[in-house]
N, C-alpha and C positions, 0 to 999 in steps of 0.2 A: 615447701610451703611451693604454690606458684606467687609466680609475679606478674606481674604484663608490662608489654609491651611498652606500653603511651605513658607517659614520667606525670608523679601526681608530686609535686614539691611542699613540705609539708616545714609549717611556720612558728609551729608551736602545738598542744597539743594543750587538748579539751576537758578541765576539770567537769566531772558531773555537778559536783559545791555551786555553781555560778556564773564559775571565773569562761571566760567563755574566749580559749583563745585561738585562731583563722588559722589558715592551713591554704597556699592560690590549691586552687585548684585549672586543671593543664585541661582544656576537652582532646578530644582522640584525632588526629587530622585524618577523617571523611572526606572523601570524594564528593561532591554534588550534583546532583543530577538532576534529572524532570519526567522521571520514567515514575508510573504508580507507584509505586516500593520505592525509594532512590536510596542509590549506593549509602548515602548520607543514616538514610533515616536503618540500612539491613546495615551498616556500618551500628549505627548503636546497639540494633537493635543485638551484633552478638556479641557489640563489650558488657549489652549487661547480661546476657546469655554466659559469659563468662566468669562475673564475678558474682553471678549464681552458685558458678560451678564450685567455682572453689569457694562459696561459705561454703558449701555442702560437702566434699571434698575435705575442706579445713574438722568440721564436723565426725566425720570420719575414721575420717585418720588417729581420732583421740580416743575413739571410739562410741560416741556417743550415741544414742537415738531418740530417739522422740517420745512422750510416750504426752508429750501437752504442749504446738508449738500455735501459744496462744497469736495475734491477727490484731495489729494493732488496729479502728475505727475512726475517720479524721473528724468524723460530728464531735467527738471527743478531746481536737487538738485544733481548735478554730486555725493559730496559728503559720502549724502542719499546712492543713490545709487550704492554705491564702500563699501561701511558698510552691505548694504543687497548683495551685493557680495560677501561679506568678511566671510558671515554667522554670523557677530557680533550679538553673544547673551550681549541683558539689558533688561531695563527695565526706562519709566517713566513717571510719572507724568503733564501731563497740567492743569492749575484750571486757569479755566478763570470766568468770566459774562457776565449777558442777560440785556439788561435794559429792561423798558415796553416796546420800540417802537420794539425787538425781534431784535438786533443785539448787534456783540460781545464787549464787551470789558477786558481791562484790562489782554492780557492772555500770562503768563509764563508756564513753562518751570521747575519743581522742582521732585526733588530726582532722578536723571539723572543719569546713567549707564556710567562712559566714558567707552570709545570705539563710543559708540548713541547718545553722541551731538551734529550732523548733521540731524539721524531721531527726535531731537526732537524739533531741529530747524525747521525744517521740520511740523512739526505740530505745536506748537507754529502757524507759517505763513498758514500753512492755515483751523484749528479753527480758528483764529481771523476772516477769508473769511468765518466763517455757523451764518446762520442766522436763526432768530424763528420766531415761531408765535406770537403775542403780550400779553403778562404780563400785572393782576395787577400790580406788583413794578418785582426792579430788584431783581432781581435773582444771589447771590453773590456764588463767593467762586464751582464753582460748576468741578466738575472733573476727568478726562475722564483722564484711566490708558490707556498706550497700553507696552506687551511686545512682543524683539524680541527673537526667542528662537529658537532652528532647532534641529531639530531630530539626530541623531550621524550614524545612521544606515547610508545604503542604498535606502533603496526604500522611508526615505522622502524623501533625501538629496539634490535630485531639486526641492522641493516648496519650495515658498519664504513663508511669516508666515503670515499670516491672515491678511485679512485687515479691517475692519467692523468695529464695534463702540466701 
């Protein structure tokens, strides 16, 4: 599995049952610039794309093929919507398992940065609704990383965090 060059320091794990551990979040060292799409905005976009590709690679490496990829509706998660509107930065990992019939179980958020807990809960519930094509045997401890990172310059300030896998 790919690891990223920029560090995320893990302070604790978050249990899905409401216990909220918190992890530190470190922004990548992106250069600041004043161009239309600044160097920082490009860097942020690239970091998001790296995480998205890593998630795809993890699923593909485990032999998982989507049947249904549920997407969250921010209207159903007002606290998560507020975290995005406030541009709360952070990250977390959703760990889950897939049964041979393709259903998802044992979904939990780990390494949750303080402030993005509502986003982690939203994604735990959403990933719990995913289904995959049948697999020969259960696939356990699949990791799906999410990052919420925003460029600090004006050109990128009105864009939402990238979605995807």
